[in-house]
N, C-alpha and C positions, 0 to 999 in steps of 0.2 A: 222563093224561100217559104216553106210551109212546114210547120210542126203539127203532127196529128195526134189526137187523143181519142181513145175508144175505151169502153168498159161494158160490163154486163152483157157479154155475148152469150153466155150460158151454152157454149157449144156442147153438143151431145149427139151421139150416133143416131138417136131417134128423130133428130131434126136436121137431115142432111142438106136441105136447101139453104139453111143459114150458114152451115159450114162451107158450102160452095160459095156463098156470097162473101164470106170472110176470105176465102182463098183468092177470089177475083180481086177484092179490095187490096189485099196484100201484094199481089203480083202487079196490078196496074197502077195503083196510087202510092202505096206505102214505099215501094222501091225508089220512088222519086222524091221522097220527103227529106227534110233536114233531120228529123228524128220522129220516132213513134213511141208514144206512151200508152200502155195498157193498164188501166186503173182497176183491175180486179174483176173477179167472176168471168174470167176467160172461159172457164169450163162450168158446166152445170154442176159437176161434182169432181173432186180430185182426191183420191184416197192414198196417193203415194206415187213416187216417181218410178216405181217398179211395175206400174200398170202397163201391160203390153198392148193396149187397145190400138186398133188401126186409127181411130179418131185422134187419139193423143199423138200418134206418130205423124199424122198428116198435119196437124196444127204446128207441131215442132218444126216440120219441114218448111211450112209456109213462113214461119218467123225467121228461120235460118236463111231462107232466100233473101229476105229483106236485109238481114244483118250482113250477109255476104255481098250485098250490093253497096255496102258502105254506110248504111243507115243505122245509127245507134237505136236499139230497142230497149225500153225500160218497162219494168213490170212492178206493180204493187199488188200484193195478195188481197183477195176479197174474202167474203164470208163463205163462198162455195169452194174456193181453191186455196185456202190458207195453208194446206199441206204441200203445195207445190214447192219443190226444193231445188237445191243447187244442181242436182244431176239433170233435171229437166231444163233448167235455165242454161246450163252449159250446152246441152244438146241443141237447144233452140238459138243459142247465141245472143241471149238477152241478159240484161243486168237487173237484179231484184233490188228495189228501193225499199227503205223503211216506210211505214205508214204511221204518221204523215211524213212527207219529205218536202223540203224547199229546194226548188231548182231555179236557175236563171233562164228566163224565157225571153230571148232577144233583149237582154240587158235588164229585165224586170224580174225581181224575185217573186216567185209564184208558189203557192202552197198546193201540193197534190195529196189527195187522200182517196181511199176507196169510198168512204162516206159513212160507213156504219158507225164509226165513233161519234158522229154528230147526232145520232138517233137515240139520245139518252132517255127519252120518255119511255122506251121499251126496256124496262128494267130486267125482264126475264131474258131477253136476248142478250143484253149486256153481260149478265151473269154467265150465260152460255159462252159468249165470246171470250170472257176472261178465262174460263175453264179450258177451252179448246186451244187457246194460245199459250198455255202453260207447257214449257218444254217437257216436263215429266209426263203430262197427259199425252202429248204427241208421241213421245218415245214409246209409251205403252201401247198406244193405238197402232203405230206403225210396225210394232213387233208381231201383230196378229197376222194370220194368213190373209192373202189378198181377197179370197172369197168372203171372209168374215167382214173385212173392211167395206167391201162393195155392198154387202147386205145391210150393214149399219148405215151407210150413206143413203141407200134407198129408203130405209125406215125413217131416217131423219128428214128426208125430203117430204115423205108422206105425212109425217107428224106436223111439219111446218105448214104444209098446204092445208091440212085440216084445221090447225090453229088459226091461220089467217082467214080461212073460209068462215069459221065460227065467229071471229071478230067482225067480219063484214056483215054477216047476217044479224048479229045482235046489236051492233052499234057501229054503223059505217063511219060516222064522224070520228069516233074514237080510233077506229082502225087507221083512218087517214092521218090522224095526229101522231099515233104511235109509230107508224112506219115512215114518217117524214122526219126531217131534221128538227131539232129543238132550237128555236131562235136564240135563246140565251146561250146555248152551247156554241152556236155559230159565232155570236158576238165575242164570246170568251176566247174562241180559237183565233179569230182575227187579232184580238188584243195580245194573246200569248206570243204569237209569231211576229207581230208587228208588220204584217204585210197587208196589201189591199186587194189582192187577187187570189181566189181559191178555185180549184177545179176538182170535182169529185163525181162519182157515180152513185151506185147502190140503190137510190130511191126510185129509179125508173121514172123520174119526173123531169124530162129535159127542159131547161130554161136558162136564161141569163138574168140573174137577179142583181139589181142595183140597190145598194143599201148604205146607210150611214152608221158607222161604228165610232162612238165618241165624236170626234170632229173630223173623221176621215171618210171620204167617199170610197166605198168598197164594192167589189164585184164578185159574185159567187156564180160559177158556171156549173150546171148539173148536166152530165152526159146522159144520153138516152140508152135504152136497152136494145137488144137485137132480136126480140121475140117476133115481131111482125115485119120489121124492116131493119136495115142497118142504121147506125147513128154515128156521126163523127164530128168532132170539133176541129176545125182548121184554123190555126193561128199563124198569122204573118206579122212581120215587124210593125205594120201600120193598122192592124185590125184582126178581127176573128169572125167566124161564122159557125153556127151550130146547125148541122144539116142532116137530113135523112138520106139514105142510100136506096 
C-alpha cells in the first residue's frame, strides 16, 4: 500500500530524457500505487488545452494508463501550468483539486499545496499570481491565437529567468529568502487548517521538516524537482520516504 506524490517535473519537449523518465515511472510504479498526486508544474509551460503538442499528448497518455489501471490520479495546478483545464484532465483521466486541498491519507488529514502561496516574501510574484488566476484574465488570454500564447509563455519564462539571475548575482541571500517559503505563512497555514502534516512542491528544496506550531508537532514535506533526476514521496500507512529516481 503506497501513495505517491510528485511535483515540479517541468516536462518539455526540449528535455526528452526527463519525459522518458516520467513515462517509465508512471508505467512501472504508478500503476501499482494506491493513488498518485501531482502537485503542480507538471509542464514547463501550459498555454491551454488546445495545444496539440506531441509532448502534451504523451503525458496525457501516460497518466491515462495509470488511471485505467484503477489508480486514482489527482492534480493541483502550479505556477507553470495554472491554465491546465478540464479538457486535458478528462483526456488524462485525472481529477483537479483546489489549491490548497485537505485529503485523508491513510486516515490522517493532510494538506496538499503546490507551494507558491507560501512564498509571500516575493510580493512581485504574488501580485502576478493574483492577476493570472483571475478568471477574466484567463478568459482573455485563452481567447488569443495559440501562437501568441506560446510566444507570451516563452517571453515570460525568459523574463523570470533574467529576474532570478539578477537576484542571485546581486544578493544571493535575498534570492534564497524570497524564493523559499515564509515561516510565518507556514505557521499561519498550519493554524488555519488545523492539521499537522503538509505536502507541497514549488521551491525545489526537497526535505522533511519537523516543526512546532503553537503546541502541536507538525511536519512539512517538500517535494523535489525533476531537472537533474526524478523525485518522489512514497507514503505508506506506517511511514514515508522522500527519494530520488
